[in-house]
C-alpha positions in Angstrom: -13.4 -16.5 -7.7 -15.7 -15.1 -10.4 -15.7 -16.7 -13.8 -18.4 -16.3 -16.4 -21.7 -17.0 -14.6 -20.2 -18.7 -11.5 -19.0 -17.3 -8.3 -17.2 -19.5 -5.8 -15.7 -18.6 -2.4 -12.8 -20.5 -1.0 -11.5 -20.0 2.5 -8.1 -18.3 2.3 -6.0 -15.7 4.0 -3.2 -14.6 1.7 -0.4 -12.1 2.2 1.2 -11.4 -1.2 4.7 -10.0 -1.2 6.2 -9.5 -4.6 9.3 -7.9 -6.1 10.4 -6.8 -9.5 13.2 -4.9 -11.2 12.3 -1.4 -12.4 13.2 -2.4 -16.0 14.5 -5.5 -17.9 18.1 -4.9 -17.1 17.5 -3.8 -13.5 19.6 -0.7 -13.6 17.1 2.1 -14.2 18.2 5.2 -12.4 21.8 4.1 -12.0 24.0 6.6 -14.0 26.9 4.1 -14.2 24.9 1.1 -15.4 21.8 2.8 -16.8 20.0 1.4 -19.8 20.3 3.3 -23.1 16.6 2.7 -23.7 15.3 4.3 -20.5 12.6 5.4 -19.7 10.8 3.5 -22.5 12.5 0.2 -21.4 11.1 0.7 -17.9 7.6 1.6 -19.2 7.5 -1.5 -21.5 8.7 -3.8 -18.8 6.4 -2.5 -16.0 3.4 -2.5 -18.3 3.5 -6.3 -18.3 1.8 -6.1 -14.8 -1.8 -5.3 -15.5 -3.6 -2.4 -13.8 -6.2 -4.7 -12.2 -3.4 -6.7 -10.6 -1.6 -3.6 -9.3 -5.0 -2.4 -8.0 -5.1 -5.4 -5.7 -1.7 -4.7 -4.1 -2.0 -2.3 -1.1 1.6 -1.1 -0.7 4.1 -0.3 -3.4 7.5 0.6 -2.1 10.4 1.4 -4.4 13.8 0.5 -2.9 17.0 2.0 -4.1 20.1 -0.2 -4.6 22.3 -0.5 -1.6 25.9 0.7 -2.1 29.0 -0.4 -0.2 28.9 3.1 1.5 25.4 2.4 2.7 26.5 -0.8 4.4 29.0 1.1 6.5 26.3 3.5 7.9 25.2 3.2 11.5 21.9 1.3 12.1 18.6 3.2 11.8 17.3 5.0 14.9 14.3 2.7 15.1 15.3 -0.9 15.1 13.3 -4.1 14.4 12.3 -4.5 18.0 10.7 -1.0 18.2 8.9 -1.6 14.9 7.6 -5.0 16.1 6.3 -3.3 19.3 4.4 -0.7 17.3 2.9 -3.3 15.0 1.9 -5.4 18.1 0.3 -2.3 19.6 -1.6 -1.6 16.4 -2.8 -5.2 16.2 -4.0 -5.0 19.8 -6.0 -1.8 18.9 -7.6 -3.6 16.0 -8.4 -6.7 17.9 -10.1 -4.7 20.6 -11.9 -2.5 18.1 -13.3 -5.5 16.1 -14.0 -7.8 19.0 -17.7 -8.0 18.3 -17.6 -7.9 14.5 -15.8 -11.1 13.6 -13.1 -9.1 11.8 -9.5 -9.1 13.1 -7.8 -6.4 11.1 -8.6 -3.3 9.0 -7.9 -5.4 5.9 -11.1 -7.5 6.6 -13.5 -4.5 6.7 -15.9 -3.4 4.0 -18.8 -1.1 3.6 -20.3 0.5 6.6 -18.0 -1.1 9.1 -15.0 0.4 7.2 -16.7 3.8 6.9 -17.3 3.8 10.7 -13.7 3.4 11.6 -11.7 4.7 8.6 -13.5 7.8 7.4 -10.9 10.6 7.5 -11.3 14.0 9.0 -12.3 16.8 6.6 -8.8 17.7 5.4 -8.1 14.0 4.9 -11.3 13.4 3.1 -10.6 16.3 0.7 -7.1 15.0 0.0 -8.5 11.5 -0.6 -11.2 12.7 -3.0 -8.7 14.9 -4.8 -6.2 12.1 -5.2 -8.9 9.6 -6.2 -9.8 11.8 -9.1 -6.3 12.7 -10.1 -5.1 9.1 -9.8 -8.3 7.6 -11.3 -8.7 5.3 -8.3 -11.2 2.5 -8.8 -13.7 1.8 -6.0 -11.4 -1.0 -4.9 -8.4 1.4 -4.9 -10.3 3.9 -2.9 -11.4 1.3 -0.3 -7.8 0.0 -0.1 -6.5 3.6 0.6 -9.0 3.9 3.5 -7.8 0.6 5.0 -4.2 1.5 4.7 -4.8 5.0 6.1 -6.6 3.5 9.1 -3.7 1.1 9.7 -1.2 4.0 9.5 -3.3 5.9 12.0 -3.3 2.8 14.3 0.5 2.5 14.0 0.7 6.2 15.1 -1.7 5.6 17.9 -4.2 8.0 16.5 -8.0 7.7 17.2 -9.0 9.2 13.9 -7.7 9.0 10.4 -6.1 12.4 9.5 -4.8 14.1 6.4 -1.2 12.9 7.3 -2.3 9.3 7.4 -4.2 9.6 4.0 -1.1 11.3 2.5 1.2 8.5 3.6 -1.3 5.8 2.3 -1.4 7.6 -1.0 2.4 7.6 -1.2 2.3 3.8 -1.2 0.0 3.7 -4.2 1.3 3.1 -7.6 -0.5 3.7 -10.8 -0.4 1.3 -13.7 1.9 2.5 -16.5 0.0 4.2 -19.3 0.9 3.7 -23.0 
């Protein structure tokens, strides 16, 4: 924690999972129940979460409401067991990769260690630089994009971070609403 002239480090491993409605009434985008004040209502509501707070959240996923028709659909092609197996394989890759560093996952890497394993190939680097400028990513946001892209590459079983991994990582990034 940094406050005024003091910096204190406390041991903690936190995984934050948060959810919020897209607007005050929760019906943004629903033509049957939509708010008459959209999109200003959504912008006002979402602006209550500060940019620095959003910058510290790695993955932002918008989820559409589930309709009764959706509930009747067949299950997805990839089930929970298959996803769990891919995650376990990615964790095993990271455990082996960081065996001598003291880190366990991509999320724990910084600086040179992160550069050594997460630097994207040339097309990926160009995309990341282009997006960093367009999205006005902070240094923290840029670093988080590298970590997420490396994790996506691990889930895909790829040795290097490619443009496709950077693109997917960027798709999970949300910008703070601007007034």
